[in-house]
N, C-alpha and C positions, 0 to 999 in steps of 0.2 A: 586354369581348369585341372589341372596336376593337382595345384596348393587345396584345391578344393577334396578332390577324391580321396589325396594322405589324409586329407580331416576327417572324411568320411572314413574310411581304414579305420583312423586312430581313435574314433568313433566309438567303431565299432571292436578292434582290440580293447578298449580300459569299460565299457559294457556288455559281454558278449551275452547274459543274461538280464538284457536290458527290462528300461520300459516297455517298450512296445509287445515284447513278449509276452507277459505278462498281462499288458491293457488287449491283445489276443487271446491270449487263455481263457482270462474273467471274460470278455467278449461273449466266447465259444461257450462256454460254461452256462451263462445265462440266455442266450438262446438255444442248448440246448435243453435247457428246464422249461423257457415259453414253448420251444414246441412238442416239449412231453409235455407240455399242461395242455396246448392244445388239441394235442392227439387224444390226452385223459377225456379233455371238453367232447372231441368228436366221438369217442366210442359211447360216451356216457347218453351224448344226443341219440346213435346211432340205438344206445340198446333200447332208449325209451322211445324211438318209431320202432322199433319191432315191438315192442310192449305195446304201443300204442295199435302198431297194424293186426297186433293178435288178437286182441281185445275187439277192436273192429270185428275181424273178420267174425269173432265167437259171435257177437251181438248179430251179425247179417246172417250165418247160420242157428242161430237161436228163433231170428225173425222168420227165417224159412222155413223153420222145420213149425213152427207156430203159423204159417200161409197154410203150409202144407197140411198138416194135422185138420183147420179149420177145411180144407178143403173138401178134406175127405169125409170130415161130420158132415159139410152142407150134400156132398153127392149120397152120403148115409139114408140123412136125412129125409131127401127128395125118391130116393128110389123106394124108400120107407112109405112114405105116405100116399105117393101113386101105387104102391101094391096097394095098401091095403085100404086107399078108395077111389086108384083108377083116374084121381084127377089130375087132367094136364097141369094145373096148375102148379102142382108139387114138382113137375121135371124141369121147369124154368133154372132154375139155381142149380138143379141137376146139371143141366145142359151146361149151365158156368163153371162150374167146378169140371166138369168132364173136359171145358176144352180148356182148361186155363192149369189142370193137373198137369201133363204130359211137361208141359216146361216147367213148371215148380218143382216138380219130380227129380227133373236135369240139374237146373241151379239149386235145390240141397244134395245130390248128389256131389256136385262140382263142389260146393262151399265147405260141406264135410271131409271131401278130399285136401282141400288146403289147410283144414286144421291139420289136422296126422293123419297116416296111416289107419290105428283104430278105429276112428270116427267116421274117417272116410267109409272102411269097410261097412258099418252100421249104416251112415246113410247112405250107404249102396243096398243093403238090404233093405232098410225102409220106404225106399226108392221103387225096387222089385215089388216089392208085398203091399204099395201103395199101389202102382201101374198093371200087378197081378187081380187086387180088389177090383181095379174098374175094369182091367180086360176081359178075366176069367170069371168077374161072379157080376159085376152092378151091369155090365152091359147086355150080355145076354140075359140075364133077368129082368130088365127091362122090356127088352125085345120081346120075351114072352109073352109077358103080363097085355104087354101093348096087343100082339097077336092072339090074346084069348087061347092062349093053350090051356086045355084042364087039366094037362098033366102036374102045372105049377102048383105046387101046395103053396099058399102065401105066408100062412104060418112058421112052417119051417125054414120057410126064405126067408123069413126075417132074424130069426132067431142063428139062421146059418150067416149071415149077413152082422151080425150083432157079435158075436164071437170072433170073425175075422178081424171087422173092427176094432174088438178090444185088444184084441193078440196087437193090431199098429199102431193101436192107441200106448202100450206095456213097451213095446218097441221105441215109440217117442220119446215117451217119459222116461225110460233107460238113458237115452242119447240127449233128451234133455238134461239130467240129470249129471250128464260125465259131463258135456258142455258148460254146465254150471260150474261143475268143479275147476274144468280146467279153466273158465274165464276165470273165479277165485284165484288162481295159480298165475294168471297172464297179469292180473292186478298186483299181488303181491311183487310180485316179479318187478312188473314197473316200481313200485315203489320202493322195493330192495335197489331196485337201478337208479332212480334216482336219487334215494337217500344214499347211495355208494356214487354219482357220481357227482354231485354235491359239497361229499367230502371229499373225495380225490383234488375237485376243482376248489375246496378250500384250501385244503392243504401244498395243490399246488399253487395256489394265488399265496398264502404264507411264506409255500419256501418260493416264488418267485420275487414277495417284498425282501423274506430276509435276503435270498440272493442279490436284489437290487440295493436294500441298503447298504452292504458288504461290499457292492462292488462303492458305493456311491463314497461306504467310507477308504475306501482302498484308495480308491479316487482325490479326497481329499485328505488322506494324510502320504500318500505320495507323490500328487502331480499337486494341488490346490496349493495346499499347507508350503509346500517347497517353492513354487512361482509366487505366493503372496509375501514368503519372507523377502523372496529376491527382490519382487518389486517396491519394498523397503526399504531393501538394503539398497536401492538402485535409486532409488528418491536421499538415501543418506548419502550415498556419495556424492549425490548431485549438489546437494548441501553441503559438500567439503566436510562431514563427518566420515574420514578417513581411516580410522582404527576399526568403524564396525566390520564383524565376518556374522559366518550362517552355518549351524552344525551341519557336517558333511553326514548325515545319518542316511540319505537317501539313494534308494540302488539306482542304478542303470545310468538312463539319461539325465536326470535328474540331481543326479548322484555327481553326473561331468560337469553340469550346468552350476551345484554348489561349488566346488570343486572348483572352477572358473570364476567364477562370479570370488570364491575368495583370494585366488589369485591375482584377479584383476585391481581384488582393494591393496594387500599386502604389496603389487606393483606403482599403487598411484599413491601409499604410502612412504613406498622409499621412495617413487619418485620427486613426492612431496618433500620429502625428510631434504632428499636432497637437491633442491631447485631452495629450498628456507636457508640450507647449508649455504649453497653460491651465490643467493641472496645476501644473505648474511656478511659474507666475506665481500662482498662484492660493496655493500653499505660501512663494513668496516674501510676497506678501502680508500673509499671517499673520504671518510672519516679523516683518513691518516693524512692523502691527498691532498684535500682541503688543507688541512694544517700547514704541510708539505709548502704550498700555495701562497699561502697566509704570512710563508717566510719567519714562522717563529723558531724559535732556540732549538738546535739538534735536543736537549733536555729533553724538552717538552716532545719532541717527536717519537725520543728511543720509550720515551712513559706508554705515550697513545701506541705506539705501535704494540708495546710489550705487552698492556693491556690488554690490547683487539687478540692479540693472535692467541693470549691465553684462553680467553673465552671460547676464540674460536674451533681450535682445538683440544680443550678438555686440560691442561698440561696442570701437571702439579707445580711448574714454575717456571717463568721465561727466565730467559739471559743474554742481555745481551753487553758481547767483551767487543772490546777495542785490542788490535796486539800493538805492544810496546818493541821500541828498535832494542832492546835490551832482555829478548829472550821474557816479556813478563805483560802479562796481560791486564788490562782494567773495567772492571765492571761501569758501563755508562748510562744501563735500564734491567731494570728488574720488575717481576709482578709475580704476583702468586693470589690466588682464593683466599676469597675473607673466612672460608674455614679452616683452611689450612695453619695449625697452628705452626707450624715451623717457619723460621722468618729465610727472605731470600736473601742471597750475597748483598749488600748495600751496595750501594753508588758511589764508584768511586774508589772502591776496594781496590789496590793489587793485587795479584797471588802471579803465583808462578809457573809459566808454561813448562817448563823441562817437566817430563814424563810421560807414560801412557795414558793420555784420552782423547777425549771426543775432539776438542777442541785444537791438539798438536795435530789429528788426522788435516782435519783442514786446515790448518796454515800450512799443511810440509803440502798438502796437495791441489788447494784450494777450490774445492770440488763438494756438495754436501756428500754430508758421511753421516751416521748413525751409528749407535754405542748398547747394546743387550747385557753386559754384563759390567756393574760397577763393581765389583768387588775386587779388582786390583789394578782399577784408579788410581795413578801417582802424581798428578797436576795435583796444584792448587783447587780449582773448579772441580776437580776427579775425589780428590780427598772427600773435599765438604760435601759431593753428590754423596757419598758413599755412608758418610754418616748421617744422612738424611732419609736416607733408605730408598734412593733412588735403585730404580733398577732399570732405566733404557733413556735413553736420550735421543734426537735428530739433532742435526745442526746443517746449518743455511750457509754458507758463505756471504759476509758485507762488501762487494765490492764497491768502490769511488774511484770514478774514473780512470779505469783499467787496471785500477794496483789493488791488493788485498786488505781491504782495512779489519776489518774484526772479524767476528759468524755472534748468527741468532742464534740460541739452545734452548728446545723444548725439552724441558725433562718430565719423568712421571715415574710415580712411585709402584703402579701397580703390577702385577705381574705380567699381562698380558704382554705384548708386543704391540708398539703404537703400528699405525694402518697405515699400510700402503701410499706411498704417494703426498705422504704427510711433509718433505725437502719439498718440492713440487708447490707447494700451498703453503711454502714459506718462503718461495723465490719473490712472487709475489712483491711482501713485507720488507724482505731485505735490500730490494730493490729500490723504494720507497726510503728504506734508514742513508739506504745510498745515495740516491737523489739528496737530502733533508742535508747532509754532512755535506756535500759536493755545490749546494745551493747555498752554507752557511759557510763554507770557505771563501768561495765565492765574494761572497760579501762581506765577509772581513776582510779577504783582501782588497776590495773597492773603498769599503772603508778608514784602512790603513793608507790605502793613497791617495782615497780626499784626504786624509787626516794628516800625508805627508806635506800635500799641497797647498793644505791652510795654512799649519805653523811654515812649511816656507816663506807664505805670503804673507803669514806675521810676518816672522822674525827680519823678512826686508823689507816692512814696513818699520821695525822696529829698529835697522841697520840704516835706512835713510834716515829714518827723522835724526835719530844722536848721532848721523854725518850732515847734517843741515845745524844741527844744533852745537856739534862741536865745533863744524868747520863753518859754516856759510854762514848761519849767526853770527857766531863768533865774529868773523872777521869785518862783517855788517860795522859790529856794534863798533870795532875796532875802527874802522874806517868814518864811520860817525862822530866818535870822539877827536879825532885825528882833525875832519873837517871843522869842527866848533872850532877847534884849539886855531885853527887857521881862521876863523870869522873874529874870534878875540882879538889875534894879534894884524886885522886887517888898519892899519893908518886912518886917521883922520882925512877926512877929501878922496876916501875912496868908497863910498856909501853903495854905491855901482855893484863894487868887486863885492860889499859884504851880503848885500842882498840876493846878489848869483849864489854867493857859498852857503846865505843860511837857506832858499828854498830846498837845495842839493840837497844840506841836511834834513830838511821838512819829507825830500820826497824820499834819500833812501830811509827814514826813519815807517814811513808809508811801506813799504818795501819791505822793511823788519816784520812790520807786526804781519804782513799778508805772508809772507816765509814761515813765521809760530800760525798761523793760520793753517797752513798744510801740513806743520809737524805736529797738529796738536791731531789734527782729523786723522794723521798718517798714523799715528800712536800718543793719544793725550796722555802727558807726564801725571797728570793728576792720576787717570786712570790706576799707576803703577803703586800710585803713593797713596794714594785713600779709597782707591778701592772701585766697585761698581756705579755704588746708586751717585756718589759724591761728583760720579765723573758724566753718571746722566744730566745730572743735573747742572751741571758747568754746560754740557750741550741742549740744552733746553733752553738756559739761557740765552744761548747764542742763538736761537734756533730765529726763522724770522717770519714764523706766525707761532700765537699761541699753544702752549704744550701744556695739558695736565696732568700730575704726575700722581702715581696713586704706589709707590716703592713701598717693599717691604724685604729686602735684602742688607738686613745691619752687617751679617757674618761675609770671612771674606771666600773665595773660590781660587780654583786654579787658576792661573793667571789666562792661562789659553778661553777656560772658559767664560771668563770677564771678558776677553776680548772680543770671545763670539758674539756674545749678548751685545756689547754693542757697538758692536757693528752693526746687528740686526735693527738694535734701535736706529743708529742712523740713517744705514739704507733706506731702513721705514719713510723716516722721516724725511728723507729730504726728496722720497717718489713722491711724498703725498703734496708735499708744498713744488714738485718743478711740475708734475706730471698732472696730478690728481687734481690743483686747486680748491687746496682745502684749507679753511680758516681756522678750523684747530684741530688739535692731536692729541689724542688722550695715551697715555702710557701706563699699562699697568702690571708689576714685576712680582710674580713670591717664589719664594727659597723655600720651596716643601724640603721633607726629608728625603723623598727618590725623586728628586727633580726640582728642574728649572721651569718653572709658569710666565709668559709673557705675552701679553695681548696688546696691539699697535692699533689706534680705530684714527678714522679722519671721517669730516664731514665733505670728504670730495666727488668726484663727477662718477665716483667706480668705474668698474670695466675689467678692471686691472687681471689679471690671471701669467700666473707661470709658464716661462716660456712667451710669453708675449713682446717683449723686448723693452719690462720696464721694472730691467734689475733684477728680478723673481727670481732667477735664477742661481742666482750669486748666493743670495739667502738660501736656496733648497741645497745649494751647494756643498756652504757650510755650515746648514743643521745637520745636515742628512751626516755628516764625516763626524759628528760626533755621536750617531746615533738616535738622532731626535728626529721630530716630526714636526715641518710645518704646513698648514694649512689655511687654504688662504678665501673668505668669500668677499667678494667685491660685485655685488649685483649693480645693475648701471642707472646711475642718480644717484646711489644710495649710501653711496660712500663704502669703504674700505677695510677688513678687520682681520688683521693676522695673529695666527695662534700661533705659539711656538712653542715643546716642552722637548726638553732636556731634558734624560735620565742621571739620575746620581749612583743607582744604587754601585754600578762597578766599578767606582771610580777611588 
């Protein structure tokens, strides 16, 4: 809750005059204009209603005046006919007019007063004149005539009534003329009011439309478009296009949203770059670790580490150096980009460690170090770096089994300092280099130990063979010659003694032959005299099963190689005869420029495996002592194939 409030507070700080305030102001203006429009419409409608009411009242008062005038006329006509003819039938309309006239006069007065003050006064005077004519003239005159009053002069009475009526009718005409002018003014005012109302309503409608258009345009520009851009950007980010950004041109909360989206995109891009960098580093480490696990030569590991690290760090040079006991340093691995025209220090070159340099600091402290100025470097590599325009370098020590073995340096020719933490990123590679060196040294020690054991075994065989040849065999030959001489010197008549001596000589010859076979098995003399090919042929002739030979080894090899190949052939053939019940053995030997290729096949029962008690362990030890590889294929029931490869490149 506190975090939410802090974010709201930050939003208010970032957008003090934000979009909400503008929306409120725009909405208030729109509401005000709409209210003014409705007020104008209400005023116009009220004006029209007033004009219509005045027109209606004008029509009513004119109608009332017309009725009142007709009643006066009916009244005068009836009384005049009755006065002249004394016919009662003329009094019927007079009676009707007399009865209605007061009410009509009152209505006329009321309607006239509703028009305006002047018309009300005229209506009142006309009503008084009408009532005076009725009460003061018409009714008394009819009453007198009915009473046959002889003093009533009909002609003057009629003339007097006519004059009265004319005056009333003149008043009526004046009233009607004024009222019609007023009615015409009312109509003109009503038309003007309606036109004005329509104009004002149209203007208000246009103003409302313009304001709504402006408000909609503002919302589109300030809200819809940025939100649409934000949604498009969100879709691009979801598809992995992290390099997109949106213009930070909006105000208020939308501007905050744009800045937040751009910040998020930059953060995602940085995170993606970091993840990619970590993934690239891990992939490079796996590739190097795979080489180390495959037990390749240290030279291959050095080159792989320099290449991978150079690409990861974006350095101008990567150099792997081994410290020598005499204050010298040897370059064992190097790398440079293809576009860099300057050559890297050659592998195998030796340089002096004396002087001011990065590697001397690492050699002295045993810790990672960096150098930001090579203008005063005086060591061998330091001088080389200065002449190549190197500006800075970062080095990480290479430690092998607890001892400082060397250093790995990343050189940069740019003026910018190398990134922080570059030494820690190099440590994992230097650890792999140390592991590869330790493994190589261990393998070298193991190979040397195996070679010494094999050499000692071969020397022991050779010594035994020489001892047998020079000692036991010679004594047996001498003993056989003496027995033959003794046999020849036996006198006649002692055939039994002669036969026993002969059988002893024969047995002694068999023992000598067996001893010679043992001697040849230990170290055949023909191998030393004629070489590998004659020795294998001689062995094949003595084998208990047919042996098919395909030999291509005319030139002589080192004695230990010839002895090793001979014993491998002898052991493989012996195993095929004794354990595999083979009926034929095929031997193929190829002596190539880079190594020895040997193949021994049989058609025995198969199922042989190294470590299975079949004598193959000794073959494996002998081959690996020479740096070679032995592979055994022995499916059950399908015979056995032994493939041997022994390198010659380092001999």
